[in-house]
N, C-alpha and C positions, 0 to 999 in steps of 0.2 A: 119856482125853479132856482131863484137866487139862493134859497136856503139849501137846496140840494148841492149846488156848486160850492157854497161855503163849507158845507159839511165834508165834502170830498177833499177840499184843500186842507182843512184842519186835520182830516184823517191822514193826509199825506205826511205831515210833519210828525204826528204821533206814531205812524207806522215806521218812519225812518228811525225814530228813537227805539221803538220796540224791537224791530227786526235786527238791529245792530247787536243786541245782546242776548237774544233768546233762542235762536235756532239757525241751523245751517244744513238743511236737507239737500240731497241731490235732486235733480229735476230731469225727467226723461226727455222732454222735447227740446230742451236747450242745453242738455248735458251731453251724455255719451253718444246717443244716436242723433240728436239734433233733428228730429223729424218735423216736417211741416205739420201744423196743428189742425188744418182743415183740408178737405178735398180740393177746395179752390187753390190753396197754396201748394198743395201736393202736385197738382197738375201743371203748375208753373214753376216747378223746381224749388218752391219755398218763397218765391217773391209774392208781393201783394196783388190782390185782385180788385181793381177799382170798380168792377161791375157787381160785386157782392161782398157781404160782410166777411172780413178776414180777421184772423185771431191776432196777428202781430201789429199790423198798421190799422187799427180798428176805426180811426177817424176818416180814412180815405174813402170818399164816395158815400159815406153812410147817410148823410142828410139828403142825398138825391135819390135814395132807394125807398121802396115801399117797406112798410112794417113787415117783419118776417120772423119765422122760427125756422131753425135748421138743425140738422144732425148729420154727422159724418163719421166714418169708421175706417181705420186701417186694420182689417181683421187679422192679418197675419204678417208679423215681422220675424222672419226666421234667418236664413243665411248662416254665416259663419260665426256670429257673435254669441250664440248660446241658445237657450230654449226659445220656442216660438212664443212671441208676445203679441199684444194687440193694443190699439189706441182708439178710443171713441170720444166724441165731443158733441154736445148739444149747445145751441146758442139762441139768443133772442135779440133782435134789434128793433127798437120802437122809437119813432120820432114824435116827440111831444108837440113840436111845431116846426116851422121852417128853419129855425136856428138852434134847436136843442134836440138831442137824441140820447137814448139810454141803451147800453149794451150789457149783456150778461151771458155768461157761459159756464159750463161745468164739463170737466174732462176726467176721463178714467183710463188709466194705463195699467194693464196686467202684464207682468214680466214673465208669465208662463210658469210651468212646473219646474221648480228648482230643488235639487237635492242638497241637503245640508250634510257636511262631512266634518269629522274631527281632524286633528293634525296627522293621524295615521291613515287617513283615507276611509275610515269606517263611516257608513251611511247612518246619520242620526235621524233622518226623516225627510219628508218632502212637504213643501208648501208653495204657495203662489204669492210672491210679493206684488204689491200693487201701489198705485199712487192716485190721488184725487185732488183736483184743484177747482176752486170756484172763484169767479171774478165778476165784478159789477162796476160799471163806470158810466161816465157821461161825456158826450161830445158836444162842443159848443162852437158855433160859427162866430168868430170875432169880426169878420167882414165878409164880403162876397167872395173873397179869394182865400181866406185863411180859416182853417178849422183846427181846433185843439181838443185833445181828449186826455182824461186821466181815469185810471181804473185801479181799484183796490182788489186784492185777491188773498185767498187763504189756501195753502197747500198742506196736505197730510200724506205721509209716505212711510213705508217700512221697507223700502228698497235696500237700505243698508243691512237688513237682516240676512241677505244672501252672503254677506261677508263674514259674519260671526254668529249671530243668534237671531232666532225668529222673534225675540222679545223687543227688538228695537222699533220704536215708533217716534217719528219726528214731525214737526209742523213748523210752518213759517207764514208770516204775513208778507205780502208782495205788493209792489206798486208798478204800474205800467204807464207810459206816456206815449202819445201819438200826435203828430202834427202833419198837416198837409197844406200846400200852398199852390194855387193856380198861377203859373207864370204867364201864360197867355191863353186866350180863348177867342175863337171866332165861330162862324156859323157851321163849319164842318170839322173843326179840330180843336184840341186843347192840349196843353202841356202842363203837367203837374209834377211837383217834387214832394217828397215826404221824408219824415224822420220818425223813428220810434225807438223807445228804450223800454225793454221788458225785463221783468224778474229782478227788480231792484230790491235787495234784501241783505240778510246777514252774509258775510264773507268769512271763509276759513282758509287755512293754507291748503293749496291744491298740489297734489303730486300723484304719481302712479299708484302709490300705496294708500292714499287718502282721497277717496272719491266723494266724501261728504262736502260737496261744494255746490253752491247755488250761483251760477254765473249770470250776470246781467248780459242781455243781448241787445246790440244796437243795429239798426237797419237804416241805410240811406238809399234813396231811390229816385228815379225819374221815369215817368210813364207818359207816352204820347198816344192820344186817342184821335185817330184820323178816319173820317167817313169817306170811303172811296166813292161810293154811290149809295143810293137809297137802300140797297140790299146788302151792302158789305162794309164792315168796319174792321180796322186792324189796330191793335194796341201793343206796340213794342215797348219793352221795359228793360232797364238796367238797374240792378240792385247790388249794393255792397253790404255784407253782414260782418259783424265782428263780435266775438264774445269778449267781454271786458274782464278777462281773467289775468290776474298777476302771473307773469311768467317766472318759473323757478330759476334762480341763478345757478351758475356753474361754480364749483368750488375747487380750490387747490387741495393738495394732499394734507396740508396742515389745518384745513377747515376754513381758511379765509376765502372770500369771494374772488373768483377769477373773472367772471363776466356777469353783467346784470346787476341786480340789487335785491335786497331783502324784500320778500313779498309784503305788500301793504294790505292788511286785512280790515282796515277801517272802511266803513261802508261807502264813504265818498272818496277816500284816498285810493281804494282799489279800482274805482272807475277811471280815474285820471291817470294813475301810474301805469295802467295796462297799455298805454299808448307809447311808452318809451322805456320799458324795463326789460326788453328781450336781450339776452346775453349776446346774440349775434348782431345787435345794432339795428340800423334802419332796414337792412335787407331782410332780417327776420321779422321785423314789425310788419312789413308789406305782406309777408306770407300769412299773417294772421287775419287778413281781410279775405272774405269769401265772395268772389264775383258771381253773380247770377244773371244770365241772359234769358229773356223769355218773350213770348209774343202770344197774343190772343186774337183769333179771327172770329168775328161775329157775323153770321149769315142770317139775314132777314130778322134780326133781333130774336131768333129762336134757337139757332144751332151755334154752339161754342166749340171751337177747336183750339186747343192749347198746346204749346211746345215750350219747354224750358230746359236749361242746363246749368248745373252747379259745378264750380271748378275750384273747390277749396284745396289748399296745398296738403299733400299727404302727411306732412309732419304736424299739421295743425287741425286735424279732424277728418281729412280725407273724404269730405262730402263731394264726391265726384260721380255725377249721374245725369242722365237725360230723363226728362219727364214728358209723358204724353197724356193728354186729357181730352175728353169730349163731354159735352153737356147738351141738354135740351131744355128750353124754357117754354112752358105753356102759360096760360093766363094766370093760374094760381100756383103751379108747382114747377120747380126746376130740379132736374136730375143731373148728376155728374159722376164721372168715374175717371180715375187716373192710374197710371202705371209707371214704375221707375225702372230704368235700365242702367246698371252701374257701368262706368267707363274706366274704372280702375280695378286692377286685379286684387287690390287690398281693400276694396269697398264692398265686400261680400254681403254685409248686413243689409244692403239695399236689393239684393237679388230677389226677384219675384214679388216685390212689394207693390201692393195696389191699394186703392182707396175708393170708397163709395160715399156719395153724399146726396142729400135731398133738402130742399128748402120749400117753405110754404108761405105765401103771402097772407097776412091777416088784416 
């Protein structure tokens, strides 16, 4: 296992060097739509699920779970954003021992049937842009309270084809990190905090006319697991999400910068400068954080009832919706479903969005 961990650490540094110079594709789940990547996250408005493998904070609760395979799908993403698209993901979580686990996943996004047109509006043809990502990682318990995880990924996309030509193909190597820590724990409750950083890779200038950008996404959260009685548990949670995207400055008529600063496209510089480069100052920086409130009710360790809400500012992505989810856990199989209700008139791309998921213990 030490060899696996060492290989992943070495892969981390080689990936940083490679991804900085080779590619800059867009990413469906952390870009324009920012969709939660599994039905567990979807039913909690995008926050992490400590009772099952989740895509973003993949270390949380993993070593306490049974080995499992899973699949989830958001079969229809329509609303006002354009053609009907879909997102599907399959995953595997396997614990080698009490302190080490392996995770892997593959995702496929279809952007729906898109018409290509020339500058005069003439139809050139129709095609279905898509995107695929594959990720493999390891989670290691450094102590009874602290778990860390690192994951390497590869993404292939032709989503940029809908902008100009169907011949565009791009690829990128990605790195994800996940950390969780148990603050306190007793016989009937626990309090955990977590941090994750996903989609670390090449950065390019981001603007309304250039969507070829791969934003890193950071999540901070705290979740409380409280056993009310032998038949009932409740898990309230608060999460803050932020896309580490350099904010474009505002310019004077003569081309000089009026507010903000030049975008830093360096792979590390873009991560850090995104915290203090907004032209509007600290008030605009606060808007770039997306708060998510959620809670999960577990009845007799079999029935899951989830409720969540996302409140992202309308100028910074407008992920404003309520999520509802229910699930059922049998001895070997867990089934789940989720539904989103937009709470902003301008968040029409979440209208009628639902997800289905299944997990099987191995």
